[in-house]
C-alpha positions in Angstrom: 96.9 99.8 40.9 98.7 100.5 37.7 96.9 100.3 34.2 94.1 98.0 33.6 94.1 97.0 37.4 97.6 95.6 37.2 99.7 96.4 40.1 102.9 98.3 39.6 105.9 96.2 38.6 108.7 96.9 41.0 111.9 95.5 39.8 114.7 95.9 42.5 118.5 95.8 41.8 119.4 93.6 44.7 123.3 94.1 44.2 122.8 97.9 44.0 120.5 98.2 46.9 122.1 96.1 49.3 125.6 97.6 48.4 124.0 101.1 49.1 124.8 101.0 52.8 128.1 100.0 54.1 126.6 97.5 56.7 128.9 94.4 56.3 126.8 93.0 53.6 130.1 92.0 51.8 130.7 89.3 54.3 127.7 87.6 53.7 125.8 88.5 50.4 123.4 85.9 50.5 122.2 87.0 53.8 122.2 90.4 52.9 120.0 89.7 49.9 117.6 87.7 52.1 117.3 90.6 54.5 116.5 92.9 51.5 114.0 90.1 50.3 112.2 90.1 53.7 112.1 93.7 53.9 110.3 93.8 50.4 107.4 92.0 51.7 106.0 95.0 53.4 106.9 97.3 50.1 104.7 94.8 48.1 101.9 95.1 50.6 101.9 98.8 51.4 103.5 100.4 48.1 105.6 103.4 47.9 104.9 106.9 48.7 103.8 107.9 45.0 102.8 104.3 44.5 100.1 102.7 46.8 100.3 99.0 47.1 99.8 96.2 46.5 102.9 96.2 44.2 104.4 93.2 42.1 108.0 93.0 43.5 110.7 91.2 41.7 114.2 91.1 43.4 117.1 90.5 40.9 119.9 88.7 42.4 123.5 87.8 41.1 126.8 86.3 41.8 127.1 85.1 45.5 123.6 86.2 46.2 122.1 83.5 43.8 120.3 80.7 45.6 117.7 83.3 47.8 114.3 81.8 47.5 111.4 83.8 46.7 108.2 84.4 48.9 104.6 84.7 48.0 105.0 88.6 47.9 108.4 89.0 46.6 109.5 86.8 43.3 113.2 86.4 43.1 115.0 86.2 39.7 118.6 85.1 39.4 120.9 86.7 36.7 123.0 84.0 35.3 125.6 87.0 34.1 124.9 90.5 34.4 122.0 91.7 36.9 121.6 94.8 34.8 120.9 93.0 31.7 118.3 90.6 33.2 116.6 93.7 34.9 116.5 95.4 31.4 115.1 92.0 30.0 112.4 91.9 32.7 111.3 95.5 32.1 111.2 95.0 28.4 109.2 91.9 28.6 106.5 93.5 30.9 106.3 96.5 28.6 105.9 94.4 25.5 103.0 92.5 27.2 101.4 95.3 28.6 102.7 98.6 27.0 100.9 100.7 29.6 101.8 98.9 32.8 103.5 101.2 35.4 107.2 99.9 35.8 109.5 101.0 38.3 113.1 100.3 38.6 115.1 100.3 42.1 118.5 101.5 41.5 121.4 104.1 41.7 123.2 102.7 38.8 123.4 105.5 36.2 123.5 103.4 33.2 120.9 101.1 34.3 118.6 103.9 34.9 119.1 105.2 31.5 118.4 101.8 30.0 115.4 101.2 31.7 114.0 104.8 31.1 114.4 104.3 27.4 112.1 101.4 27.8 109.7 103.5 29.8 110.2 102.6 33.0 110.3 105.0 36.0 113.3 104.8 38.4 113.6 105.3 42.2 116.9 105.2 44.5 117.8 102.2 46.8 116.7 104.3 49.7 112.7 104.0 48.6 113.1 100.2 49.3 115.4 99.9 52.0 114.4 98.8 55.5 
């Protein structure tokens, strides 16, 4: 549990995490995002090595992956434009509402890592949340 009993907020850069392994995801971007969403259920429940569960997990999808539905353990947020901008917005809002809340963003995108880091979020690589 994070500060004030709130679970850590884990925001997952769907496009970046899906694209981190060349497993044919480009043939079915939505299907790849759905597989990631399904795998994130276990992450939400058990947590990560340095952040025990439960976690509040938000998967951000964009482009051809839009239309993926959420699950009780994994909220799916569609980015109408840039997925990175939507992730920054989510972190900014979470930190504004609860400044001490632990926020973690899963991405390998250097620019995004710097942007969310400036807002006080921690970052982790795609491998930490992939099945």
